[in-house]
C-alpha positions as CSV (number, residue, x, y, z in Angstrom):
1,M,0.0,0.0,0.0
2,N,1.4,3.4,-1.0
3,T,1.3,5.7,2.1
4,R,3.0,8.7,0.4
5,P,0.9,11.8,0.6
6,S,-0.9,12.6,-2.6
7,A,0.3,15.6,-4.5
8,A,-3.4,16.7,-4.8
9,L,-3.8,17.1,-1.0
10,P,-2.1,20.5,-0.8
11,C,-4.6,21.7,-3.5
12,L,-7.5,20.2,-1.6
13,R,-6.4,21.6,1.8
14,P,-7.8,25.2,1.3
15,A,-11.1,23.8,0.1
16,L,-11.3,21.4,3.1
17,V,-10.4,24.2,5.5
18,A,-13.1,26.4,3.9
19,L,-15.6,23.5,4.2
20,G,-14.7,23.0,7.8
21,I,-15.2,26.7,8.5
22,A,-18.6,26.6,6.8
23,I,-19.6,23.5,8.9
24,L,-18.5,25.2,12.1
25,G,-20.3,28.4,11.1
26,L,-23.5,26.4,10.4
27,S,-23.2,24.5,13.7
28,S,-22.6,27.8,15.4
29,A,-25.8,29.2,13.8
30,W,-27.8,26.2,14.9
31,A,-26.4,26.6,18.4
32,Q,-27.5,30.2,18.5
33,E,-31.1,29.5,17.5
34,S,-33.6,30.3,20.2
35,W,-37.3,29.4,20.8
36,W,-39.6,32.4,20.4
37,K,-43.2,32.2,21.7
38,G,-45.9,33.9,19.7
39,N,-49.6,34.2,18.9
40,L,-50.7,34.8,15.3
41,H,-54.4,35.3,15.8
42,T,-56.0,37.8,18.1
43,H,-58.4,40.8,18.0
44,T,-58.7,44.4,19.3
45,L,-61.2,47.2,19.2
46,W,-60.2,47.8,15.6
47,S,-62.8,45.0,14.9
48,D,-64.6,42.8,17.4
49,G,-62.2,42.6,20.2
50,D,-62.9,44.3,23.5
51,D,-59.6,46.1,24.3
52,Y,-57.2,48.6,23.0
53,P,-54.3,47.4,20.9
54,E,-51.6,48.5,23.4
55,M,-53.5,46.7,26.2
56,V,-53.8,43.5,24.2
57,L,-50.0,43.6,23.3
58,D,-49.2,44.4,27.0
59,W,-51.2,41.3,28.1
60,Y,-49.0,39.0,25.9
61,K,-45.7,40.9,26.5
62,S,-46.1,40.8,30.3
63,R,-46.7,37.0,30.1
64,G,-43.5,36.0,28.3
65,Y,-44.6,36.1,24.6
66,H,-42.0,37.3,22.1
67,F,-44.3,38.2,19.2
68,V,-47.9,38.9,18.5
69,A,-49.9,39.4,15.3
70,L,-53.0,41.5,15.7
71,S,-55.4,40.1,13.1
72,D,-58.6,42.1,13.1
73,H,-61.4,41.3,10.6
74,N,-61.2,42.9,7.2
75,I,-59.2,45.9,8.5
76,L,-55.7,47.1,9.2
77,S,-54.8,49.4,12.1
78,Q,-54.4,52.4,9.7
79,G,-56.1,55.7,9.3
80,T,-58.4,57.2,12.0
81,K,-60.9,55.3,14.1
82,W,-62.7,56.5,17.2
83,V,-64.6,54.3,19.7
84,H,-67.3,55.4,22.2
85,P,-67.0,53.4,25.4
86,E,-69.9,55.2,27.1
87,Q,-72.4,54.0,24.4
88,A,-71.9,50.3,25.5
89,I,-74.8,48.6,27.3
90,D,-72.7,47.3,30.1
91,E,-70.0,49.1,32.1
92,E,-67.0,46.9,31.0
93,P,-65.9,49.1,28.1
94,R,-65.7,52.1,30.5
95,N,-63.6,50.0,32.8
96,R,-61.3,49.1,30.0
97,L,-60.8,52.8,29.3
98,R,-60.0,53.4,33.0
99,L,-57.4,50.6,32.9
100,Y,-56.0,51.9,29.6
101,L,-55.5,55.4,31.2
102,E,-53.9,53.9,34.3
103,R,-51.5,51.8,32.2
104,F,-50.5,54.3,29.5
105,G,-51.4,57.7,30.9
106,D,-53.2,60.9,29.7
107,D,-50.2,61.9,27.5
108,W,-50.7,58.7,25.4
109,V,-54.5,58.1,25.4
110,E,-56.3,60.5,23.1
111,I,-59.8,61.3,24.3
112,D,-62.3,63.8,22.7
113,R,-65.2,64.9,24.9
114,T,-66.2,68.0,22.8
115,A,-69.3,66.5,21.4
116,G,-70.8,65.7,24.8
117,Q,-69.7,62.1,24.7
118,T,-66.4,60.3,25.3
119,A,-64.6,59.2,22.1
120,V,-61.2,57.5,22.2
121,R,-58.9,57.4,19.1
122,L,-57.4,54.0,18.4
123,K,-53.7,54.1,17.8
124,T,-52.4,52.8,14.5
125,F,-50.0,50.0,13.8
126,D,-47.1,52.4,13.4
127,E,-47.9,54.1,16.7
128,Y,-48.4,51.1,18.9
129,S,-45.7,48.9,17.5
130,E,-43.1,51.7,18.0
131,L,-44.3,52.0,21.6
132,M,-44.4,48.3,22.5
133,E,-41.6,46.7,20.5
134,E,-38.3,45.9,22.1
135,P,-35.5,44.6,19.8
136,G,-34.6,41.0,20.7
137,S,-37.4,40.8,23.2
138,F,-40.9,41.7,21.7
139,L,-42.1,42.0,18.2
140,V,-45.4,43.2,16.7
141,I,-46.5,41.7,13.3
142,Q,-49.1,43.3,11.1
143,A,-51.9,40.9,10.1
144,E,-55.4,40.7,8.9
145,E,-58.2,38.1,9.2
146,I,-59.6,38.2,5.7
147,T,-63.3,37.4,6.5
148,A,-65.5,36.1,3.7
149,D,-68.2,33.5,3.4
150,F,-70.0,31.3,0.9
151,Q,-73.7,30.9,1.3
152,G,-73.4,31.5,5.0
153,R,-70.4,29.2,5.5
154,P,-67.4,31.0,7.0
155,V,-64.2,31.5,5.0
156,H,-61.6,33.1,7.3
157,V,-58.0,33.3,6.1
158,N,-55.3,35.1,8.2
159,A,-52.6,37.0,6.3
160,T,-49.4,37.2,8.5
161,N,-47.0,40.1,8.0
162,V,-49.4,41.7,5.4
163,A,-48.1,44.9,3.8
164,E,-51.5,46.3,2.6
165,F,-55.2,45.8,3.3
166,I,-56.7,42.8,1.4
167,P,-60.4,43.1,0.7
168,P,-62.2,39.7,1.0
169,R,-62.9,38.0,-2.3
170,G,-66.0,35.9,-3.3
171,G,-66.4,33.0,-5.6
172,K,-68.9,30.5,-7.1
173,T,-68.0,27.7,-4.8
174,L,-66.7,27.4,-1.2
175,L,-63.3,26.1,-2.5
176,E,-63.1,29.0,-5.0
177,V,-63.7,31.5,-2.2
178,F,-60.9,29.9,-0.2
179,R,-58.5,29.8,-3.2
180,N,-59.3,33.4,-4.2
181,N,-58.5,34.8,-0.7
182,I,-55.4,32.6,-0.3
183,D,-54.2,33.7,-3.8
184,A,-54.7,37.4,-2.8
185,V,-52.0,37.0,-0.1
186,W,-49.6,35.3,-2.5
187,E,-50.3,38.0,-5.1
188,Q,-49.4,40.8,-2.6
189,R,-46.3,38.9,-1.5
190,R,-45.1,38.7,-5.1
191,R,-45.9,42.3,-5.9
192,T,-44.4,43.8,-2.7
193,R,-41.7,41.3,-2.2
194,Q,-42.5,41.3,1.5
195,R,-42.4,37.8,3.1
196,M,-45.9,36.9,4.3
197,F,-48.1,33.9,4.3
198,P,-51.8,32.9,4.6
199,H,-53.2,30.4,7.0
200,L,-56.6,28.8,7.2
201,N,-58.5,29.6,10.4
202,H,-60.7,27.4,12.6
203,P,-61.9,24.9,9.9
204,N,-64.7,23.5,12.2
205,F,-66.2,27.0,13.1
206,R,-69.9,27.0,12.5
207,D,-70.8,24.9,9.4
208,G,-67.1,24.4,8.9
209,I,-65.6,22.3,6.0
210,T,-65.7,18.7,5.1
211,I,-62.7,16.4,4.9
212,E,-62.9,16.3,1.1
213,E,-63.2,20.1,0.8
214,F,-60.3,20.7,3.3
215,A,-58.0,18.2,1.6
216,S,-58.7,19.9,-1.8
217,I,-57.4,23.3,-0.7
218,L,-53.8,23.3,-1.9
219,G,-52.7,26.9,-1.8
220,E,-52.0,27.4,1.8
221,R,-49.2,26.0,3.9
222,F,-50.6,26.5,7.4
223,F,-53.9,26.0,9.3
224,E,-55.1,26.1,12.8
225,V,-55.0,22.6,14.4
226,Y,-55.9,24.3,17.7
227,N,-57.9,27.4,18.1
228,G,-58.9,28.7,21.6
229,H,-62.3,30.0,20.7
230,Q,-65.1,28.1,22.5
231,G,-67.1,27.6,19.3
232,V,-64.6,26.0,16.9
233,F,-64.8,22.2,17.7
234,N,-61.1,21.3,17.5
235,D,-62.0,17.8,18.7
236,G,-64.9,17.4,16.2
237,G,-68.6,17.3,16.9
238,P,-71.9,16.5,15.3
239,E,-71.1,15.7,11.6
240,K,-67.5,17.1,12.1
241,V,-64.2,15.3,12.3
242,S,-61.4,16.7,14.5
243,T,-59.0,19.2,13.1
244,E,-56.2,16.6,13.4
245,K,-58.2,14.2,11.2
246,L,-58.6,17.0,8.6
247,W,-54.8,17.5,8.9
248,D,-54.0,13.9,8.2
249,H,-56.3,13.7,5.2
250,A,-54.9,16.8,3.7
251,L,-51.3,15.6,4.3
252,T,-52.1,12.3,2.7
253,R,-53.6,13.8,-0.4
254,R,-50.9,16.4,-0.8
255,L,-47.9,14.1,-0.3
256,T,-49.4,11.3,-2.4
257,M,-49.5,14.0,-5.2
258,R,-46.0,15.0,-4.3
259,G,-47.2,18.4,-3.1
260,Q,-46.1,20.6,-0.2
261,P,-46.8,19.6,3.5
262,L,-49.4,21.4,5.6
263,Y,-48.2,22.8,9.0
264,G,-50.4,23.0,12.1
265,L,-50.7,26.2,14.2
266,A,-52.1,26.7,17.7
267,V,-53.7,30.2,18.3
268,D,-56.0,31.6,20.9
269,D,-58.2,33.8,18.6
270,A,-58.8,36.0,21.6
271,H,-61.6,38.6,21.5
272,V,-62.3,39.1,25.2
273,F,-59.7,40.4,27.7
274,A,-62.1,41.9,30.2
275,R,-63.1,38.6,31.9
276,M,-61.5,35.1,31.9
277,T,-63.9,32.2,31.5
278,T,-64.4,29.2,29.3
279,A,-67.5,30.7,27.8
280,V,-65.7,33.4,25.8
281,P,-62.6,33.5,23.6
282,N,-59.8,34.5,26.0
283,P,-56.0,35.0,25.4
284,G,-53.3,32.5,26.3
285,R,-54.9,29.3,25.1
286,G,-52.8,28.4,22.1
287,W,-49.5,29.6,20.6
288,V,-46.5,28.6,18.5
289,Q,-42.9,28.1,19.5
290,V,-40.6,29.1,16.6
291,R,-36.9,28.2,16.5
292,A,-35.0,31.1,14.8
293,A,-31.7,32.8,15.0
294,E,-33.2,36.2,15.8
295,L,-36.5,37.8,16.7
296,T,-37.4,39.6,13.5
297,T,-40.4,39.3,11.3
298,E,-38.3,38.0,8.4
299,A,-36.6,35.3,10.6
300,I,-39.9,34.2,12.2
301,V,-41.7,33.9,8.9
302,E,-38.7,32.1,7.3
303,A,-38.4,29.6,10.1
304,M,-42.2,28.9,10.0
305,E,-42.1,28.3,6.3
306,A,-39.4,25.8,6.9
307,G,-41.5,24.0,9.5
308,N,-39.1,24.9,12.2
309,F,-41.7,25.3,15.0
310,Y,-44.3,23.5,17.0
311,A,-47.8,24.3,18.2
312,S,-48.9,24.2,21.9
313,S,-51.8,24.6,24.2
314,G,-49.6,24.2,27.2
315,V,-47.0,21.5,26.8
316,E,-43.5,22.9,26.1
317,L,-40.4,21.2,24.7
318,D,-36.8,21.8,25.7
319,E,-35.5,20.0,22.6
320,L,-37.0,19.0,19.3
321,H,-35.1,17.2,16.5
322,S,-37.0,16.5,13.4
323,G,-34.9,15.4,10.4
324,D,-32.7,12.8,9.0
325,G,-35.5,10.3,9.3
326,R,-36.0,10.8,13.1
327,I,-38.2,12.7,15.5
328,A,-36.8,13.1,19.0
329,L,-38.3,15.2,21.8
330,R,-37.3,16.3,25.3
331,I,-40.5,17.5,27.1
332,R,-40.3,20.1,29.8
333,A,-41.7,18.4,32.8
334,E,-44.3,19.7,35.2
335,P,-44.2,18.1,38.6
336,G,-46.5,15.1,39.0
337,E,-47.7,15.1,35.3
338,V,-47.5,12.2,32.9
339,Y,-46.8,12.8,29.1
340,I,-48.0,10.4,26.4
341,T,-46.5,11.0,22.9
342,Q,-48.2,9.5,19.9
343,F,-46.4,9.4,16.6
344,I,-49.1,9.7,13.9
345,G,-48.7,9.1,10.2
346,T,-50.0,7.5,7.0
347,K,-48.1,4.7,5.4
348,R,-47.3,4.6,1.6
349,L,-49.7,2.1,0.0
350,R,-50.8,1.7,-3.6
351,R,-54.3,2.5,-2.3
352,V,-54.7,4.2,1.1
353,R,-57.8,3.1,2.8
354,L,-59.8,5.5,5.0
355,G,-59.0,3.9,8.3
356,E,-55.3,3.9,7.5
357,I,-55.0,7.7,7.3
358,G,-53.5,9.2,10.4
359,E,-52.7,6.0,12.3
360,V,-50.9,6.0,15.6
361,L,-47.7,4.3,14.5
362,H,-46.0,4.3,17.9
363,Q,-46.9,5.5,21.4
364,E,-44.5,6.3,24.3
365,T,-44.8,7.5,27.8
366,G,-42.0,9.6,29.2
367,L,-40.0,12.8,28.7
368,E,-37.8,11.8,25.8
369,P,-39.9,10.0,23.2
370,S,-38.5,9.3,19.7
371,Y,-39.5,7.7,16.5
372,D,-37.3,6.5,13.6
373,L,-38.9,6.4,10.2
374,R,-39.0,2.9,8.7
375,G,-39.2,4.1,5.1
376,D,-42.9,3.2,4.4
377,E,-44.4,6.4,5.8
378,L,-45.6,9.4,3.8
379,Y,-45.1,11.5,6.9
380,V,-45.0,11.2,10.7
381,R,-46.0,13.9,13.2
382,A,-46.0,13.8,17.0
383,R,-48.8,14.7,19.4
384,I,-47.9,15.1,23.1
385,V,-50.8,14.8,25.6
386,S,-50.3,15.8,29.2
387,T,-52.4,14.8,32.2
388,R,-52.3,18.4,33.3
389,P,-55.7,20.1,33.0
390,K,-55.7,23.2,30.7
391,H,-56.2,26.4,32.7
392,N,-59.2,28.3,31.3
393,G,-59.4,26.0,28.2
394,Y,-61.8,26.4,25.3
395,R,-63.9,23.6,26.8
396,D,-64.3,21.8,30.1
397,G,-62.1,18.8,30.6
398,E,-59.3,20.0,28.2
399,V,-55.7,19.0,28.9
400,E,-52.5,20.5,27.8
401,M,-51.1,19.3,24.5
402,A,-48.5,20.1,21.8
403,W,-48.1,19.2,18.1
404,T,-44.9,18.9,16.0
405,Q,-44.9,19.4,12.3
406,P,-44.9,16.5,9.9
407,L,-41.6,14.8,9.0
408,L,-41.6,13.5,5.5
409,R,-40.0,10.3,4.4
């Protein structure tokens, strides 16, 4: 065997050194990534919420959230809008004004009493984001809940990091209305070159959407697997399947057609901040944890589009590895609680039968569950269920959960 160094090695050495530096740099970047907690769906007095934008943002900021998207119905926080708290039937809006003044002061809160009644000017996105944002600590994202319908059936699509107001679009069928409003977000993204994305809201709200209809919507990459509104039937109901079952059917169809995966969000869809009860849509019920190198809108959106996040209604993870054919978790333990992780997926078959869509492929109890893909799965995702009751959940008897994004074969 010839052990003399090859004459080519000196030529390769600079390239190898450069490759090593690149790998070290990539490893360093991975090591510097952090988890950022955020909510992408909540409301203010700009539409049908019950509180001022700064008060809403302050609620999340004071409770450890890193980013919030205020997504009011068919409106952006732009221009001039006045509200009249004294015209309300009950006294709660007047109490919210009192708390607003106590928190932000007379110099900030703009009140007009010249017409014999109290009118309060709502601050715009530019105003409240400049007041509330803190670099590296708290971020405000502009959003809109594009709110349409088809023959009384709701079609609600959130646009995250939208640049301009998007009027709701109609259509001749339910699916056409969905596609038209989803396409409107992508059209604005292409035109403005601002990174934004649509997501499909609460698919089981009111009349909701069927499995077949949901699986046929191919334009969006995100939907709400968990929504904290008390009327959305995440778990299914009369003539409704669960949002997770909708997810599995959509994933199976998309991936069988070699399409893009669908990612699941958890949001609270908060409207009511004045009182905390299961009977109304409160804040703090659902959120996403996004792994990104920095807390900027660009970094958050980019990480989410890469599936680098998980959804939660209470369960939190210290570590999440999803790649190279393996899902491995380390769950942050709460004293006395038990955690069951189910790895759910659909196997590749020539003809997938209904009962084989979204099967539990493996179940494990403990804090460090894992699953290695065997090669015959279209995808696998993890659902973590805790025995810990959900505080002020969207329904009685709810427990804390979390959902990872699907890992493809």
